[in-house]
C-alpha positions as CSV (number, residue, x, y, z in Angstrom):
1,M,88.8,45.9,-47.6
2,K,89.3,42.1,-46.3
3,K,87.6,42.9,-42.6
4,K,84.7,44.6,-44.3
5,K,83.9,41.5,-46.6
6,D,83.5,39.3,-42.9
7,V,81.4,41.8,-40.9
8,K,79.0,41.4,-44.1
9,K,79.1,37.9,-43.5
10,R,78.6,37.8,-39.6
11,N,75.3,39.6,-40.7
12,Q,73.5,37.5,-42.5
13,P,70.9,35.8,-41.3
14,P,70.8,31.4,-40.6
15,S,70.2,29.0,-43.3
16,Y,67.3,27.1,-43.9
17,P,68.7,23.7,-42.8
18,A,69.3,25.2,-39.4
19,L,65.6,26.5,-39.2
20,I,64.7,22.9,-39.6
21,R,67.0,21.3,-37.4
22,G,65.8,24.3,-34.3
23,G,62.1,23.1,-35.2
24,I,62.7,19.8,-34.8
25,L,64.6,20.2,-31.5
26,I,61.9,22.2,-30.0
27,S,58.8,19.6,-30.9
28,A,61.0,17.1,-29.6
29,L,61.1,18.7,-26.3
30,I,57.8,19.5,-26.5
31,M,56.8,15.8,-27.3
32,T,59.1,14.7,-24.3
33,A,57.5,16.6,-21.7
34,S,53.7,16.2,-22.9
35,L,54.7,11.8,-22.4
36,S,56.0,12.3,-19.1
37,F,53.0,14.1,-18.0
38,Y,50.3,11.4,-19.2
39,M,52.8,8.5,-18.4
40,G,53.1,9.8,-14.7
41,P,49.6,9.0,-13.4
42,S,50.7,11.0,-9.9
43,V,50.5,14.1,-11.6
44,L,47.1,13.2,-12.8
45,E,45.4,12.1,-9.0
46,K,47.6,15.3,-7.3
47,A,45.6,17.4,-9.7
48,D,42.4,15.7,-9.5
49,R,42.9,16.2,-5.5
50,L,43.2,19.1,-5.4
51,Y,40.5,20.4,-7.9
52,R,38.1,18.1,-5.4
53,S,39.2,19.5,-2.4
54,M,38.7,23.3,-4.0
55,S,35.4,22.8,-5.3
56,G,34.4,20.5,-2.1
57,R,33.3,17.9,-4.4
58,T,33.9,14.4,-3.3
59,S,34.7,11.0,-5.6
60,E,31.3,10.3,-8.0
61,P,30.1,6.3,-6.8
62,A,31.2,3.5,-8.8
63,P,28.5,3.2,-11.5
64,D,27.9,-1.1,-9.6
65,S,27.3,0.9,-6.5
66,F,25.0,3.5,-7.8
67,L,22.9,1.1,-9.7
68,S,22.4,-1.0,-6.8
69,G,21.2,1.7,-4.7
70,A,18.6,3.2,-7.5
71,A,15.0,2.2,-6.9
72,G,13.1,0.2,-8.5
73,P,9.9,1.2,-10.7
74,I,6.5,2.4,-8.9
75,Q,3.9,-0.6,-9.6
76,E,0.7,0.5,-10.9
77,A,-2.6,0.5,-8.3
78,G,-4.3,-2.8,-8.4
79,A,-1.2,-4.5,-9.8
80,G,1.7,-4.3,-7.1
81,G,0.5,-1.3,-4.5
82,P,2.1,-0.1,-1.4
83,E,5.1,-0.7,0.2
84,Q,5.2,-4.3,1.3
85,E,5.8,-5.4,4.7
86,P,7.9,-8.5,5.2
87,Q,5.5,-11.9,4.6
88,Q,4.7,-13.5,8.0
89,D,5.6,-17.3,8.2
90,Q,2.1,-19.3,8.5
91,G,0.8,-20.0,11.9
92,Q,2.9,-17.1,13.3
93,P,1.6,-14.0,15.1
94,G,1.7,-10.9,13.0
95,A,3.8,-7.6,13.3
96,D,2.4,-4.8,14.7
97,S,-0.1,-5.9,16.2
98,P,-2.8,-3.2,17.6
99,S,-2.2,-2.7,21.1
100,V,-5.6,-2.8,22.2
101,P,-7.3,-4.4,25.4
102,Y,-8.4,-7.8,25.2
103,L,-12.5,-8.3,25.3
104,E,-14.8,-10.6,26.5
105,V,-17.1,-12.2,24.2
106,S,-20.1,-9.6,24.7
107,Q,-23.2,-12.5,23.9
108,E,-23.4,-15.6,22.7
109,L,-21.4,-16.5,19.6
110,G,-24.3,-18.3,17.8
111,R,-24.2,-21.2,15.5
112,L,-21.5,-22.7,13.7
113,D,-23.6,-23.0,10.3
114,D,-24.8,-19.5,10.3
115,L,-21.0,-17.9,10.3
116,T,-19.2,-16.2,7.2
117,L,-17.5,-19.5,6.0
118,D,-14.8,-20.5,3.2
119,K,-14.9,-18.1,0.0
120,E,-12.3,-19.0,-2.4
121,P,-10.5,-16.0,-3.4
122,E,-10.8,-14.4,-7.0
123,Q,-7.3,-13.6,-7.5
124,V,-4.0,-14.9,-5.9
125,G,-0.6,-13.2,-5.8
126,A,-1.6,-10.1,-6.5
127,S,-1.0,-6.8,-4.0
128,Y,-3.5,-3.5,-4.4
129,A,-3.0,-0.1,-3.3
130,V,-5.8,1.7,-4.0
131,M,-8.4,4.2,-2.3
132,L,-12.0,4.2,-2.3
133,N,-14.3,6.7,-2.1
134,T,-16.6,6.2,1.0
135,A,-19.5,8.3,2.9
136,M,-16.8,8.5,5.8
137,G,-14.2,9.6,3.6
138,P,-11.2,8.2,1.9
139,M,-10.6,4.7,2.9
140,L,-7.7,2.2,2.0
141,Y,-8.8,-0.8,0.0
142,Y,-7.6,-4.4,1.2
143,N,-7.7,-7.6,-0.1
144,Q,-8.3,-10.6,1.8
145,A,-5.9,-12.9,-0.7
146,D,-3.6,-10.1,-1.3
147,Q,0.0,-11.5,-1.9
148,R,1.4,-9.9,1.5
149,W,-0.9,-11.8,3.9
150,G,-2.9,-14.6,1.9
151,D,-1.3,-17.3,2.9
152,Y,-1.4,-16.4,6.8
153,L,-2.9,-18.5,8.5
154,Y,-6.2,-17.0,10.6
155,G,-6.0,-18.2,14.1
156,G,-3.0,-20.4,12.9
157,Q,-4.9,-22.6,11.0
158,D,-7.0,-21.4,8.1
159,P,-5.7,-19.1,5.3
160,M,-6.8,-15.7,5.0
161,K,-7.3,-15.7,1.5
162,K,-10.2,-18.2,1.7
163,Y,-11.2,-17.4,5.7
164,G,-10.2,-13.7,6.3
165,C,-13.3,-11.4,4.9
166,G,-14.5,-10.9,8.5
167,P,-10.6,-9.3,9.7
168,T,-10.3,-8.0,6.1
169,A,-13.4,-5.6,6.2
170,V,-12.5,-4.2,9.5
171,A,-9.1,-3.8,9.1
172,M,-10.4,-1.5,6.2
173,I,-12.6,0.7,8.6
174,I,-10.0,1.0,11.9
175,N,-6.7,1.3,9.7
176,S,-8.7,4.5,7.6
177,F,-10.9,5.8,10.7
178,S,-9.3,5.6,13.6
179,T,-6.0,6.5,15.0
180,T,-4.7,3.1,15.0
181,S,-3.0,1.7,12.1
182,A,-4.1,-2.0,10.9
183,T,-3.5,-4.7,8.5
184,P,-6.0,-7.3,8.1
185,V,-3.0,-9.7,9.8
186,S,-3.4,-7.9,12.9
187,A,-7.0,-8.1,12.8
188,A,-6.7,-11.4,12.6
189,D,-4.4,-12.1,15.6
190,W,-6.9,-9.8,17.6
191,A,-9.5,-11.4,16.4
192,A,-8.1,-14.7,17.4
193,A,-6.8,-13.1,20.8
194,N,-10.8,-12.4,21.4
195,G,-13.2,-15.0,21.1
196,C,-13.8,-13.9,17.7
197,Y,-12.2,-16.9,15.5
198,A,-14.2,-20.0,14.7
199,P,-12.1,-22.6,13.2
200,Q,-12.7,-23.5,9.8
201,G,-16.1,-21.7,10.3
202,G,-14.1,-17.7,9.3
203,S,-15.7,-15.0,12.2
204,Y,-17.9,-14.8,15.1
205,H,-20.5,-12.2,13.7
206,N,-19.2,-10.6,17.5
207,L,-16.1,-9.9,15.6
208,I,-18.0,-6.3,13.4
209,Q,-18.7,-4.8,17.0
210,D,-16.3,-5.9,19.3
211,S,-13.0,-5.2,16.8
212,L,-14.5,-1.4,16.1
213,S,-15.8,-0.4,19.4
214,A,-11.9,-1.4,21.3
215,H,-10.7,1.0,18.5
216,G,-13.5,3.5,19.2
217,I,-15.4,3.7,16.2
218,Q,-18.7,4.2,16.8
219,V,-20.6,0.7,15.5
220,E,-24.2,-0.1,16.0
221,S,-26.6,-3.3,14.2
222,V,-29.4,-1.6,12.2
223,N,-32.8,-3.5,12.6
224,Q,-34.5,-1.4,9.7
225,R,-33.1,-3.4,6.5
226,T,-34.4,-1.8,4.0
227,A,-33.3,-0.1,0.7
228,G,-34.2,3.7,2.2
229,N,-33.1,3.2,5.5
230,A,-30.0,1.8,4.3
231,A,-29.6,4.7,2.0
232,S,-30.8,7.2,4.4
233,L,-27.8,5.8,6.6
234,L,-25.4,6.0,3.4
235,D,-26.5,9.9,3.4
236,S,-25.6,11.3,6.4
237,G,-21.9,9.6,6.7
238,H,-22.0,6.2,7.7
239,I,-20.9,2.7,6.1
240,L,-22.6,-0.1,6.2
241,I,-20.9,-3.8,7.1
242,A,-23.1,-6.5,5.8
243,L,-23.1,-10.1,6.5
244,M,-24.3,-11.3,2.4
245,G,-26.4,-14.6,2.2
246,K,-26.3,-16.9,-0.7
247,G,-26.6,-14.5,-4.1
248,A,-24.3,-12.6,-6.3
249,L,-21.8,-12.0,-4.1
250,T,-21.4,-15.6,-2.3
251,D,-22.9,-19.0,-2.2
252,N,-22.9,-19.0,2.1
253,G,-21.7,-16.6,4.0
254,H,-19.8,-13.4,3.2
255,F,-19.0,-10.0,4.9
256,I,-18.8,-6.5,2.4
257,L,-18.6,-3.2,3.6
258,I,-21.4,-1.0,1.5
259,T,-19.6,2.1,1.3
260,E,-21.5,5.3,-0.7
261,Y,-24.3,5.6,-2.1
262,L,-25.1,7.6,-5.5
263,D,-27.0,9.8,-7.1
264,N,-27.9,7.5,-9.5
265,G,-29.8,5.1,-6.0
266,N,-26.9,2.7,-7.1
267,V,-24.4,2.2,-3.9
268,H,-20.4,1.1,-4.1
269,I,-19.2,-2.0,-1.9
270,A,-15.6,-2.8,-1.2
271,D,-15.8,-6.5,-1.0
272,P,-12.6,-7.9,0.8
273,N,-12.4,-11.1,-1.9
274,S,-13.0,-9.2,-4.8
275,Y,-11.4,-6.0,-6.3
276,E,-13.4,-6.3,-9.3
277,N,-16.7,-6.2,-6.9
278,S,-15.6,-2.8,-5.5
279,T,-15.4,-1.2,-8.8
280,K,-19.2,-1.9,-10.1
281,E,-22.6,0.0,-9.1
282,W,-24.6,-2.1,-7.1
283,E,-28.9,-2.2,-6.5
284,L,-29.1,-1.0,-3.4
285,G,-32.3,-3.2,-2.7
286,Q,-31.0,-6.2,-4.2
287,L,-28.0,-6.4,-1.2
288,M,-30.8,-5.7,0.8
289,A,-32.6,-8.9,-0.2
290,E,-29.7,-10.8,-0.4
291,L,-28.6,-10.6,3.4
292,K,-28.2,-13.5,5.3
293,Q,-30.9,-14.5,7.9
294,S,-28.4,-14.7,10.8
295,H,-29.0,-12.8,13.5
296,D,-27.1,-12.9,16.6
297,N,-24.4,-10.3,17.9
298,G,-25.9,-7.5,15.4
299,A,-25.7,-9.8,12.1
300,P,-26.5,-9.5,9.9
301,L,-26.4,-5.1,9.0
302,W,-24.2,-2.8,10.8
303,A,-24.1,0.8,10.9
304,V,-20.5,2.6,11.6
305,G,-20.0,6.1,11.1
306,P,-19.7,9.8,13.5
307,E,-22.9,9.3,15.1
308,K,-25.4,6.6,16.5
309,V,-28.1,5.4,14.0
310,G,-30.9,6.7,15.9
311,E,-29.6,10.5,15.4
312,A,-28.7,9.8,11.8
313,A,-32.6,9.0,11.1
314,E,-33.7,12.1,12.9
315,G,-31.4,14.4,11.0
316,A,-32.6,12.8,8.2
317,A,-35.7,13.5,8.7
318,D,-35.5,17.1,10.1
319,N,-33.7,17.4,6.4
320,G,-36.9,17.0,4.5
């Protein structure tokens, strides 16, 4: 009978205190293992390297390096524009001048007091990125006072923002309608090297025909300077270069482009000195009346386009 009681005791389940002690032991082992895992960074590094090698990923850039490579905000047209070229030192030749042959002066240069003289810029410190509609197609607008070249010395002496309307005007046409990229700086360098720069006087009038012809652009003097003929030339796909005299646009002399004829009979212009003027409508008759009375080297009006002036006039007459 005594043996049966011993067997019965051995078959009894463990007491509650024993279970509690066992649970505490297991929890302690788990906590120890967890702490050893987190306290050993090499384990994490190895796991991270293994994951990246299997997934083909590379390490992410540090926050500072990522921000340093971020692009800045896009500037609005008229307030900060195209990607800016490095500004040249005053009086130094401009970069990337077009490779065109130097020309001898084609005609008598004219008197200094007949030239397009200085004009104070409308706005200094701005940069423009504006495309204008013209009779020849879209044209990139340039302003002579643009912060990228306004202080550049035309001919090594005169700041573009005051004397550079001529190079700026031809640069718009060369850049948009020839195979050569051009800026006001490269056009000014070409003018100075080819006898078109007049110290303290802006540009000799031969700049228009000589520079555009050198870049393969058709340009011709317009002898019939009436509003009707100018409208016909614009309608037939020409841009007009006008040397303006005293009036709404200048007190002395100033080159502008008359870019397109509108349905209401007015025109748009591209004024190298004023973007605001380039956004307005102008009466063609007023512009013709205010042309400067200078008649050397094709002044005061030239037609730029795919055909000669006579051919354009015949085409306009044939069309009724």
